[in-house]
Phi, psi and omega in degrees: 000324183303316180297317180295322179293323178297322181297316185293314187276347181282005177297090193355063176296339175308336175056052175296341171243110178268104184303324176194149172221120182245127177212160179222132177257121180301136190301330181292346181243358180294136178076003181267161174235122181248128189237154170059045178236170185255148174244129173251136179241121175298138180306130177281117183245350182210158175223108182296140186219135179218153181212163177248148170066021176049051182298319182234154178289163178298322180296319179296318179297322177299318184291321181293313179302316179298322179290324178292316179298319179295317179293318175303310184300326183272328192246342188293323179302310184291325181291317177295322181293333180284339186246007188226171177265007181300135177287323181209143181228131182216144167277135178222140171281114182267128179308126180293350177278355177306132182285123178236165176214156179275117183251128181271129185227152177295154181219195182288154175058029178079007181273178172227155176223173177248138176244137174268093190237160179297142180294335178211162181301146181269155182259134180225158175285342181307123186284333183284171167297142189239135170236152185239136173255109184261135171252138178229147175053051176286106191220147177237140180234137180236128179204169176256145180228133182299134183271140175264133177209147178262001180274109184300328186295336181273000182259359185226155174230156183267130173238156180229091180293334179211163185300336183254002185226131172231147182212156177275131176244130178298138175228154177256124176268148178220157175249147173278123188252137177245121184237143178234142174229134179222127176248137188215160173211141174253121192253128175276107186284353175274317186260351178065044177206159183286141175274307183211156178200167181178179179230121179262129173230136179228145177212139178199171174281157175276124176257150184269161169062035173254152178277118183300315186297318183291320182294319180293321177303318180289331176296309180301319178300321180289324176297311182305317180290320188288320188287339178256003181302123177069014182265172179292352183257358184282138178286000000 
């Protein structure tokens, strides 16, 4: 099981290839610099995961989810701290009963999206100005994709239908693809509106013999850099 788990997360989660990144900075915050404020991140408790063709067992998928949640909890604060002007960053369990609503907001290319945000600013003991980083739809998808190759030998397998006859049969080779999608919003808890938001999507092949822990850490590093890109909090 360990080898298979290494395969899944070893997909260049380093995500050297980020297939697309769409984000939007609210006009009221564009070009500004905000210093010495606090960031709160609701505790991440789950990572949705789906697959096709039963590539991994249920136990293996649970182990993958657990690893992602652990690494986010352990590394996201330090990664954000290294790239932002936040005075303080904390994970906090926000009461699930907090009243939220789906807010339609402008997005890239003239589109709109919905953000699930508090109906009104939340109360914290924190004396500083507070901003909240909300994550929605933290999701992983695992699927197979037919491989393109110019080598004719890779398109055939040898089969032996009878002891005296052997023939070449066409076969389709495929790669296991690991895709990730993250929807996020940085919320101004003083004014009750979003500062920035976006949807991150990553896709890559699963690579063998890679260190799962290191790869997931690089994944978290990419999320941390992306969510603050061009925001008033970026160093």
